[in-house]
Structures are given as structure tokens and as C-alpha cells.
N, C-alpha and C positions, 0 to 999 in steps of 0.2 A: 652458673648454680644460684645464687639462686630463682630464679625465673624458671631452670628447668627444677626446682625445687617445686615448688610454685605451681608448672603444674602438670607436673609428678600428682601432688598434692586433689589435683583438679578431676584429673582421671578419675582418681583414689575416688571423689566424691562424685563423680557423673553416675562411674556402672558398680558402683559399695551395690551388695544387697544388701544394706544394714537400713537404707533408706526404709522407711513408713509406705506403707505398702498406698497408701493414698499422691504421698507426694512421688511418687517414682511416675502416677499414671495419669497425673497432671503434668511431669517431665516428657513425660512419650507423650502428652495432645499436643502442647505447646510443641514437640518436635515433626509434628505430622503434620499438625495447623502452614509451620511456616512453608513444609512445602508445598502442601496442596497451594497455600497462596502465590508461590514460585513457578509452581507447575501449571496453575491456569496463568498465569502471568506472560508470561516465554507460549505457550501454547496459540493465547489469543496474538499474544505480536507478532506472529506468524503468521498465525491466519490474518490478518491486515496487513501485513508485508506482502503472503503472495495477492488477496484480491486487489491490492496495486498493481501488483504486478502486471499480473494481467490482467486491465484496467488500461497499463500503461500500454502493453504490451496490445490488447487490438485497435487502441487509439490509433497508433504511429504507422498501426498499416493502411489507415482511409485517408492519417494527416496526411500532407506534407512538410519532412521534417521542416523544411524553413521556404522564410516568404522572402524576397527583394520585392520591395512597390515600390514606386516611388512619390516621392513626399509632397508635388505639388502636379494638375493635373499639367505644368507646362512640356512636364519631361516626359517621353514612355519610353519603359523596357527594355522598347523592341530593341531601341538603339546597344542594349549591354551582350558583349557578347559570351555568351555560354557554353565556349571553347578552354574561357581565364577560368570556370567555374565547377569547368566537364579532368578539367588539367589537377585539379584537389588534388589527394592520396586519400585524403578518408570519405571525396561527393560519387556515387556511387555511379547519380543519375542529376541529368540539370533539364530541363523547357517551359516552356511558356503557357501560361493558361489564361482564361476569360471561366467566370464566375456571377453568378448575379441569383437575386433573389424569384420566383418566378412562382406563379399559381396554374399545377392541374386540374382537370380534371378528369375522373374519370368517371365506369357507369356506371358506383356509388354518391357522389361525392368528390367532392371539391377540397385540396390538399397544396397547403406553399409546399414551395422547395427547394433546397438548396441548388442549382444546375454549372454545373462542375463540364468545361469545355479539358480534352484528354487524347493527350498525344495516342493514335490508335492508326494501324492499316493492315489487311490485308493479312499481314506476314506479325503483326505481332502489336501488344496492346504492354502501355509503360501508363497505364494507369496509375490511380490508388490499389493495393495489393486487396481484393477483395474473392470471396469465391463464390463461387457462380454455383446458384441454384438450378434454374433451369439455363435454356440460353449460346451463348456462346460472346463474349465477350470481343473479338474481333469483328463481329458482323456490326457493332458499332462502326466501321467504315466508311458503311453505306448511311447518302442522307437521308434524316429527318428518321435514328435512328437513338433507340431511347433507352437510356440503361437503370430498373429502379431497387430502391430497397427492399426486401422485402416488405416490413411494417406499412410504405408506403404505398405497394405495391397490393398487398391487401385491405389494405381500407377506402382503394381506391376498386378495387376491385376488379384487376382487372389480371393480365396473365403472360407468359408469353406470347407473339401470334396479335393482341392487342390492340388497340387503338386511343390515344389520350389523345387533350387538347390542353397547350402547351398557352398561357398565359405572359409575354412578356411585360416587366415594366416599362417602357412606350411606350404612345400612343402615335397613332397612324389617321393621321388627317384627310379627311375628305368630303369630298360635298356634301356630307352629315354632322358635318366639325369634326371629333375626334375620337375616334374610339381606338378601343384598345388593340392592339396586334396578336394576332394569337394562328397556334401551325399547330397539324396535328403530326403526329407520328407513331412510326410503332415500335413498337418494345419489345425488342430481340433482346433483350436478359433479365432477368428477377440476379439479386442477389442480394451476401446477408456479410457482414464484416464485423456479429458481434459486441456492438453500441449501442448507445440509440441516437450516433450520430447517423444513424442506415434508415431510419424512418424520417428524412426532410433527403436522405443521396438520388440524387438525376442525375447519369453520367450522359453527354453524347461527344462528340468527337470535336475535335478541335477544333475543323472547317463549314463544320454545322450549330457550330456556338455560333461563331463569327457570324452565318447566316442569321441567328436568331437574333441573337445581338445586335445585328446591322451595325457591326464595330469590325471594324479591322486590327487595331489596336492593344494588346493583349492590357492582361491584370497584374502584369508580376511577373516573376520566372518562383519553379518546383523547383528544390532541390530536396533531392536522400541522398542519405548517410550509409557508411556499414552497421554502426553502430548508434543511431543517433540518440543514446542512452549518456555518450558518451562529452556531453556539447561544448564540453570547457576542450578537449581538444581534437578538433575542428569549428566554431564559430569564431577564433579568433582568424586561423586560414580567410575564409566563406568573407572575415572582413574585413579586409588587407585588399581581398580585390574588390569589394560595391564602391563606385566612386560614388560623390560628394553627389546630392541631391538623391538617394532614393539608397533607404531605412530596411537593416532587416532584422528580421525577424523571426524568433525560435518557435516548435512545438509548446518550448518550458514558457514562453513568453506566453505563447498563445491562450495558457490551462493551469495559467495563477493561480484561481481560481480553484480551480478542482483540485490537484494538488496539495498546497495546503489550507483544502476541511479536509483531506485524510492522511494530512497532517496529523490536521485539527482531533478527528479524531482519536485517530491513535493515541496522540497524548492527553486525549480524555479518559480511554478504554481504561491505556496503565495505569494510571493516579487513582483509579476506581479500583483497582485492581492491587494499588499496590497497598489499598484500605487495608487485603484481606492481607498484607505480611503485615502491619503494621500492629491486628489483633493482636498476630499470633506473637510478636514482640512480647507485645502487654501479656501474653502467657507465659510469656518469658521470666517478667520480672514480679508475677506469680510463683513461679516454678518457686525461684533462688528466691524468694521473700521468706518463700517454705523454710526451704532448704536453709534457709540464717536461722529464721528460731529453733529449728529441728536441729541446728547444729550448733548453738551457743557453749554450751560443754564442749566440746570437742573445737571450738577454735579456743576456749580463754586460756585448756590446756595447750595448744598452740603458742598459739602465745605466751604462757607460763615455758615454753623451752625457750623462748627467743626467737621466735619469732613478728617480727613487725606488726603493724597497720595495716602500712604499703605495702604487704605480702600476705596479712589475708586479705585483703580487698582487690592484689590484682586474683588472686585461687577463687575466688566468686567470679572477678572477670572473667576470666581463661573456664571457669564452668560455661557461665553465656555464653562464653566463643563456643567452648563444643559442642552443646546442643543448639546452634544455631549456623556451625558449619558440618554437621548433620542430616538437620533439616536440610538446610540450601545445595548437599550435595545426591541429595536424596531425589528432590525437588527437579534438580535441574539433569536430572537422566531422566525424571519421569516425564520431565516436559518438551525435550527431547527428542525422545524412543517415541510418545506418545505422536508429536507434530509428525515424527519423518512417518509413522504409518497409518497418520488421520486418515488420508485417502481415501487408503482398503478400510477401515474402522469402518466410516463412513457409506461403502460404497458396500459392505455384508452385512449396515445396519438398514441401507432400504434395500438391499435386498431379500433382504428378512420376512421388512415386513410389507413387504411393494408401494411402498411410494417415497419420492422426491422429495431430499431436502431441499433443495432448490427449485422452480418453475420457470426453465430458458424465453418465455414465451415475457418473462416479466425481469429477470436479475442475466437475460442471455451468458448465461453459465451450467453447466449440471453437476459438477464437482465441487470438492474443497480446496483450492489453492492453496494452499502451505511454502513460506520464505522463511526457510533457516536461518535468522543475520546473529555473527557473531556477535555485534556491538549487545547487537539487542538480549542475547544471553548478560555475559557481562556486567549490564548492568540491570538486569535484574538480582546481578548472584551477590555485585556488591550493593546494592538497596538494601538487598537480605542483612544481610551479615550490618552494613555501617546500622542498620536498627538494631539489625540486639547486641549489639553491643553497647550505641546508647542505652537502652529496656536495663544492662547488667550494671549502668553506676550507681540506681541510686541504692539497690538489694548491696554489692560489693560493698556503698561508702556507711552502711545501713552496720557489715559485720568486721568492716574495720571500727567501729567505735563502741564494738560490745567489750565491758569490765573484764577480766579475768576472774576478780574478787568477786563482779559483782551475781554472775557467771555462778562460780561455784560458788558462792554462798547459798544464792539459791535451790541448792542442791541440797543442803541440810540440814 
């Protein structure tokens, strides 16, 4: 009953038309400031989530979802049976691979690259999921054919049909001494994946890789999963099949530093934007303090009518919480709607002014990806309400300490 009365008084205090105009405008600005802070936090975190998901999706299209390699050189992955890995429900493909760092000489320059042998035949290609800019991936089945990432091909100054010289890391012994091993290859495809990986991407068939690197044994086994993000569902099953002496590493293990940096950036941005909510919370302190000063006589009258100090404190706590709830609800609705339609808004702005937000050659994206996560929205709302509630404690305490005799005596 007392709580209901405190809420009713707080509602009348919040929406009263008898407040001073300045106090009313300060309350409005505090509520709007809180709404802007919550909306900004939700929108920016949604954009950060979208960028992280876009990067993760593009990386997973070109890198293996897991790799199995030997712990020492005395063991070879070729002894492992691929059938045991393919039998796992979540694994869609498994194949041996060869990989080595090489130097490629083109028309304009020399560039370092990562040469990877992939299973490919005239009937099909089973390598990394890449987008073909020109040429065809099945042509890699021809001996000494190579596919290059688009940035790598551009820096070398080559296109489909041109030749490049590939320098291997090993040397050949000749009567003139040790000379670097090299081979001329024909560029049969230019590919793109939308990440920085393509700046060093060089693909050949597994048979060509064996001949180029003069090796018959593979470097390991690559695995591809139906849902690579759900590592916990398939990692343990794969680990159970991997025999002793071999090591399983997932895409998350190999890219820990990258995704840790993304999480740190998201946390830093969230903390910076939380400062906006903190400033709005201080505005609520100002609003409640002014209300306490303005309503001293009313508070004294309520005390005389039997309202306890605790009840008076509750009234102003609820008053601050009502302002916080209004601002938080407005900010949440604005943030979710803005995040949902942000891509369309940005495209409209780009078409209106004729310029692009992102240069695809630098950022690998043309739009602004957005992903609204419920956890981020809940944290933003909870943080705003908690900060606002904490901000209301001091004004509520001041209101509860007002003595009726002093407040009413000052009016006489």
C-alpha cells in the first residue's frame, strides 16, 4: 500500500503542470539525453557485431574450419584415414593439403605468397570457397596452373592467361652450386574472398603442389564443418577421432588475436558510449535536486500528513526511475529501429550525395553490416536503469532529510 502511494505521488510529481518551466525543461533534456545515449550504444554495438560477423564469415569462406597436423616430423598425416572424419555428422569435407610460403615474380614486381594445394579435378573443385573474378577454378586441374587473389594479381600485373615465375623455398644443387628452384606457371583464375587473405592467396592443384614442392607427404588434413561457428558441437567429436601424436587446431585457435582485438574494440567503444549515459544520469541528479528544492513545502506538508522519511525518499527514487524508464524506452526503440534500417538509410545518403561510405578496395565491404544482439540491448537497458537509479539516491536522501518545521517555517 505504501509503495503504491509512493508511486502515485512520484507520477504526479513527474507529470505535474505546476513545476517551474526551467525544472520541467531540465527534466525533458535529461530524459532525451538518456535516450540518445542508449540509442547510440545499441546502434554502435550492433554495427560492431555486424562488422565482426561479416569478417568472420568471409574468413571462414577461405580458411579451413579445422586442421590436423603431426606433432613431430616422424609422423605423417597421410597415415590418417579421411573416412573417420567424414563420418562425423557436422563435418562436410576432409582432405589432405600442402602449403608453403613462396615468391612469385610477375610483370611489375615480386611478391610473397602462400601456396596451397587443393583437391581439384576437371569434374569439380573442393578448395576454399572463393569468388571467381575471371577464369575458372576447374582449370587448376591442368598441370602447373595457378589461381591468384585479385590484389596479388594486380600487384604482379598479371591476368588470366599470363605466366608467372614461382620460386620455391628449397634449392637445387647444380654444377654451379645451389640455385633457387623455380617454375613457370600459367594464371588460369583470378579470385576474391573479400578479406586481406587474398593479398597472399595462391592456389594450385594437389598434384601440382606435390611436384612444385618436391614432396609426396602432406602437411595435414583440412576439415570443413556445416556450422563452423558452433565449435563446441563438433570439436570434441573430431578430437575423439584424432590419434595420439597429432594436433587439432580450429579456426578460432588460429585467429585468436584478431577476434580478441575485435572484442576489445567493442568493449572500448561500449565504455566510451556509456559515458554519454553517465552524463545523462548526472542530469537526472540535477533534475531531482531542483525538484527537491522546488517542492520543499510540499514535502513538508506530506510529512505533516504522516508520510515517513523513508516514504519521501521512495517518492523521489521513483521519480528518478520514471524519468530513466521513459528515456531508456525511447532510446531502446530508437536504437533498435535505427539499427534495423541503418543499411537503407546509409544507401539513401550515398545515393543522395553520390559518394560511398566505404572504399571496397580498402575495407572489402560496400555497405554497413548490422547485427542486433538481444544481449547487448539488455545490457544497455540494464546499465542505463542502474546508473539512473544510483543517480537518484542522493536527491532522494536530501528530500528525506527535510524537516517540516524548517520548510514550513521558511514560508512564514
